[in-house]
Z-matrix of the N, CA and C atoms (Angstrom, degrees):
N
C 1 1.442
C 2 1.531 1 108.86
N 3 1.299 2 116.91 1 136.96
C 4 1.454 3 122.39 2 -179.92
C 5 1.529 4 110.27 3 -77.28
N 6 1.326 5 115.39 4 147.75
C 7 1.460 6 120.23 5 175.36
C 8 1.528 7 111.97 6 -88.38
N 9 1.331 8 116.89 7 -4.41
C 10 1.462 9 120.95 8 -178.47
C 11 1.528 10 110.81 9 -68.16
N 12 1.312 11 114.60 10 139.74
C 13 1.456 12 121.28 11 175.90
C 14 1.525 13 108.79 12 -101.83
N 15 1.314 14 115.64 13 157.14
C 16 1.456 15 121.87 14 175.52
C 17 1.535 16 108.08 15 -126.22
N 18 1.321 17 116.27 16 -179.41
C 19 1.454 18 119.66 17 175.28
C 20 1.520 19 109.05 18 -142.02
N 21 1.322 20 115.85 19 160.11
C 22 1.463 21 121.51 20 176.38
C 23 1.531 22 109.05 21 -158.93
N 24 1.325 23 115.14 22 163.89
C 25 1.462 24 121.31 23 171.15
C 26 1.517 25 107.68 24 -85.21
N 27 1.325 26 116.04 25 140.96
C 28 1.462 27 120.18 26 179.95
C 29 1.521 28 108.91 27 -128.62
N 30 1.335 29 120.83 28 112.19
C 31 1.447 30 125.85 29 14.98
C 32 1.528 31 114.64 30 -86.03
N 33 1.356 32 117.99 31 -29.33
C 34 1.461 33 120.46 32 177.50
C 35 1.528 34 109.00 33 -163.45
N 36 1.321 35 116.46 34 169.09
C 37 1.466 36 121.37 35 -176.16
C 38 1.527 37 111.62 36 -62.26
N 39 1.309 38 118.23 37 -40.38
C 40 1.464 39 120.81 38 -178.86
C 41 1.522 40 111.02 39 -59.07
N 42 1.303 41 116.60 40 -42.81
C 43 1.464 42 121.34 41 -178.97
C 44 1.527 43 111.77 42 -69.55
N 45 1.325 44 118.14 43 -38.72
C 46 1.467 45 121.88 44 -172.44
C 47 1.525 46 112.79 45 -87.76
N 48 1.327 47 118.46 46 -43.46
C 49 1.470 48 121.12 47 -175.01
C 50 1.522 49 113.47 48 -129.47
N 51 1.320 50 118.34 49 12.91
C 52 1.459 51 122.46 50 -171.99
C 53 1.511 52 116.50 51 -54.27
N 54 1.332 53 119.07 52 -35.54
C 55 1.461 54 121.66 53 -175.38
C 56 1.523 55 113.51 54 -106.16
N 57 1.311 56 117.91 55 9.81
C 58 1.461 57 120.98 56 -176.13
C 59 1.526 58 111.33 57 -89.25
N 60 1.340 59 116.93 58 153.54
C 61 1.468 60 120.47 59 176.98
C 62 1.531 61 111.04 60 -60.36
N 63 1.312 62 116.12 61 150.25
C 64 1.463 63 121.70 62 -177.86
C 65 1.517 64 114.02 63 -56.27
N 66 1.335 65 117.82 64 -37.75
C 67 1.459 66 120.96 65 179.32
C 68 1.524 67 112.31 66 -64.68
N 69 1.317 68 116.54 67 -35.39
C 70 1.466 69 120.83 68 178.22
C 71 1.522 70 109.45 69 -69.26
N 72 1.322 71 116.57 70 -43.79
C 73 1.467 72 120.74 71 178.90
C 74 1.526 73 110.01 72 -60.91
N 75 1.320 74 117.00 73 -43.05
C 76 1.469 75 120.55 74 179.21
C 77 1.522 76 111.15 75 -61.63
N 78 1.330 77 117.48 76 -40.69
C 79 1.461 78 120.81 77 179.01
C 80 1.530 79 111.00 78 -67.60
N 81 1.317 80 117.13 79 -41.15
C 82 1.472 81 120.41 80 177.24
C 83 1.525 82 110.05 81 -60.57
N 84 1.320 83 117.09 82 -44.24
C 85 1.462 84 120.50 83 -179.16
C 86 1.527 85 111.50 84 -68.20
N 87 1.323 86 117.34 85 -35.70
C 88 1.464 87 120.68 86 176.24
C 89 1.529 88 110.00 87 -63.12
N 90 1.335 89 116.01 88 -45.70
C 91 1.464 90 119.88 89 179.49
C 92 1.524 91 111.48 90 -66.27
N 93 1.327 92 117.55 91 -38.34
C 94 1.469 93 120.77 92 178.62
C 95 1.527 94 110.25 93 -63.02
N 96 1.324 95 116.89 94 -39.89
C 97 1.473 96 120.60 95 176.43
C 98 1.529 97 110.32 96 -61.23
N 99 1.325 98 116.23 97 -44.14
C 100 1.463 99 119.99 98 179.92
C 101 1.525 100 111.37 99 -65.07
N 102 1.323 101 116.84 100 -38.69
C 103 1.460 102 119.83 101 177.11
C 104 1.523 103 110.58 102 -63.14
N 105 1.324 104 116.79 103 -40.46
C 106 1.464 105 120.56 104 178.54
C 107 1.524 106 110.84 105 -63.40
N 108 1.327 107 116.97 106 -38.00
C 109 1.461 108 120.37 107 177.64
C 110 1.533 109 110.23 108 -64.15
N 111 1.327 110 116.60 109 -36.46
C 112 1.463 111 120.27 110 178.12
C 113 1.527 112 112.51 111 -66.30
N 114 1.333 113 116.04 112 -27.91
C 115 1.460 114 119.75 113 -179.71
C 116 1.510 115 111.52 114 62.69
N 117 1.325 116 117.00 115 -130.88
C 118 1.472 117 120.56 116 -175.79
C 119 1.530 118 112.26 117 -61.16
N 120 1.323 119 118.17 118 -24.17
C 121 1.460 120 120.61 119 178.60
C 122 1.531 121 112.23 120 -70.15
N 123 1.328 122 118.11 121 -13.94
C 124 1.461 123 121.08 122 176.58
C 125 1.524 124 111.04 123 -62.42
N 126 1.321 125 117.35 124 -21.08
C 127 1.469 126 121.90 125 178.81
C 128 1.524 127 111.69 126 -66.50
N 129 1.322 128 117.48 127 -10.91
C 130 1.461 129 121.49 128 -178.93
C 131 1.525 130 112.46 129 -107.11
N 132 1.311 131 117.29 130 1.75
C 133 1.459 132 122.14 131 -177.19
C 134 1.526 133 109.70 132 -89.64
N 135 1.327 134 116.13 133 142.21
C 136 1.454 135 120.73 134 176.14
C 137 1.518 136 112.84 135 74.66
N 138 1.324 137 114.98 136 -153.81
C 139 1.458 138 121.76 137 -178.76
C 140 1.516 139 109.67 138 -111.88
N 141 1.304 140 115.92 139 146.14
C 142 1.455 141 121.80 140 178.62
C 143 1.510 142 110.06 141 157.90
N 144 1.321 143 117.07 142 -173.69
C 145 1.465 144 119.65 143 -179.15
C 146 1.522 145 111.45 144 -60.70
N 147 1.318 146 116.54 145 139.83
C 148 1.456 147 120.53 146 -179.15
C 149 1.518 148 112.20 147 -74.53
N 150 1.312 149 117.64 148 -26.95
C 151 1.456 150 120.83 149 -179.70
C 152 1.520 151 109.54 150 -136.47
N 153 1.304 152 115.23 151 152.37
C 154 1.455 153 120.00 152 174.28
C 155 1.510 154 115.66 153 87.94
N 156 1.331 155 117.36 154 8.88
C 157 1.459 156 119.15 155 178.21
C 158 1.518 157 111.12 156 73.90
N 159 1.301 158 116.75 157 -152.26
C 160 1.453 159 121.47 158 -179.65
C 161 1.512 160 112.13 159 104.24
N 162 1.295 161 114.88 160 -179.03
C 163 1.459 162 122.88 161 -175.71
C 164 1.522 163 110.69 162 -69.71
N 165 1.333 164 116.12 163 130.94
C 166 1.461 165 122.98 164 178.99
C 167 1.527 166 108.40 165 -115.06
N 168 1.322 167 117.04 166 149.58
C 169 1.460 168 123.02 167 178.57
C 170 1.516 169 109.04 168 -120.88
N 171 1.330 170 116.20 169 133.68
C 172 1.455 171 122.28 170 -178.58
C 173 1.525 172 108.68 171 -130.91
N 174 1.335 173 116.77 172 125.28
C 175 1.465 174 121.05 173 178.75
C 176 1.520 175 110.61 174 -68.57
N 177 1.341 176 115.30 175 147.53
C 178 1.462 177 121.03 176 174.52
C 179 1.524 178 108.68 177 -126.70
N 180 1.312 179 116.24 178 150.23
C 181 1.463 180 122.81 179 178.96
C 182 1.524 181 111.93 180 50.56
N 183 1.319 182 116.73 181 48.99
C 184 1.458 183 121.38 182 174.82
C 185 1.515 184 114.42 183 62.52
N 186 1.310 185 117.46 184 32.77
C 187 1.455 186 121.32 185 177.51
C 188 1.518 187 114.54 186 92.94
N 189 1.328 188 117.34 187 6.25
C 190 1.471 189 119.72 188 177.90
C 191 1.519 190 111.48 189 -80.24
N 192 1.310 191 116.01 190 0.71
C 193 1.451 192 122.38 191 176.95
C 194 1.509 193 109.07 192 -177.08
N 195 1.312 194 115.65 193 -179.12
C 196 1.457 195 119.60 194 177.35
C 197 1.522 196 110.17 195 -155.74
N 198 1.320 197 114.52 196 158.71
C 199 1.455 198 119.79 197 173.92
C 200 1.515 199 107.80 198 -121.80
N 201 1.307 200 114.98 199 149.96
C 202 1.454 201 121.72 200 178.51
C 203 1.521 202 107.42 201 -116.73
N 204 1.332 203 115.58 202 136.44
C 205 1.454 204 119.08 203 -176.45
C 206 1.522 205 111.12 204 -146.50
N 207 1.308 206 114.18 205 160.10
C 208 1.455 207 123.37 206 172.15
C 209 1.517 208 107.47 207 -113.71
N 210 1.334 209 116.54 208 148.28
C 211 1.464 210 121.00 209 179.26
C 212 1.531 211 109.31 210 -135.94
N 213 1.342 212 117.08 211 65.68
C 214 1.464 213 119.02 212 -178.46
C 215 1.535 214 111.67 213 -69.89
N 216 1.312 215 115.92 214 119.11
C 217 1.459 216 120.66 215 -176.44
C 218 1.529 217 111.71 216 -62.18
N 219 1.310 218 117.46 217 -36.35
C 220 1.468 219 119.47 218 -177.48
C 221 1.524 220 112.48 219 -64.61
N 222 1.339 221 117.41 220 -26.00
C 223 1.469 222 121.08 221 179.20
C 224 1.529 223 112.57 222 -95.81
N 225 1.318 224 116.66 223 -15.50
C 226 1.462 225 122.48 224 -178.14
C 227 1.534 226 112.01 225 52.32
N 228 1.335 227 114.07 226 51.63
C 229 1.453 228 118.85 227 178.10
C 230 1.518 229 110.82 228 -152.75
N 231 1.311 230 114.54 229 152.81
C 232 1.456 231 122.29 230 175.39
C 233 1.521 232 106.81 231 -100.89
N 234 1.321 233 116.77 232 126.49
C 235 1.462 234 121.73 233 177.07
C 236 1.515 235 108.65 234 -109.13
N 237 1.319 236 117.02 235 109.75
C 238 1.463 237 121.42 236 175.61
C 239 1.522 238 106.13 237 -83.26
N 240 1.332 239 116.07 238 114.53
C 241 1.468 240 120.13 239 -172.32
C 242 1.523 241 114.33 240 -105.80
N 243 1.346 242 116.26 241 -21.23
C 244 1.470 243 118.23 242 -179.93
C 245 1.512 244 109.66 243 -159.36
N 246 1.331 245 115.29 244 143.05
C 247 1.456 246 121.51 245 173.94
C 248 1.533 247 106.87 246 -130.66
N 249 1.323 248 115.84 247 127.94
C 250 1.465 249 121.52 248 177.27
C 251 1.516 250 106.84 249 -115.55
N 252 1.314 251 115.94 250 124.31
C 253 1.456 252 122.19 251 -179.52
C 254 1.519 253 108.49 252 -113.61
N 255 1.328 254 116.76 253 118.81
C 256 1.461 255 123.05 254 -177.76
C 257 1.521 256 111.43 255 -102.20
N 258 1.353 257 116.05 256 -7.17
C 259 1.448 258 122.91 257 -171.84
C 260 1.470 259 115.68 258 -61.31
């Protein structure tokens, strides 16, 4: 089994980022790639429960928005579940 992590939109890109500007989508995807590279350490990024996994929140563009993600170690994947853009 590979130790590499992947990422995806949950349930899909249209639902999570469908109406957002292209620059915001690109930044979300860049951050999701970086979270996948971090692997299990992604569970410590942003805000959220310190133990036991769960939903994490990460600011984007200096607080002009945020993305919410799950990083279940057993699945070895980052699930981007919501993006809020305040910009």
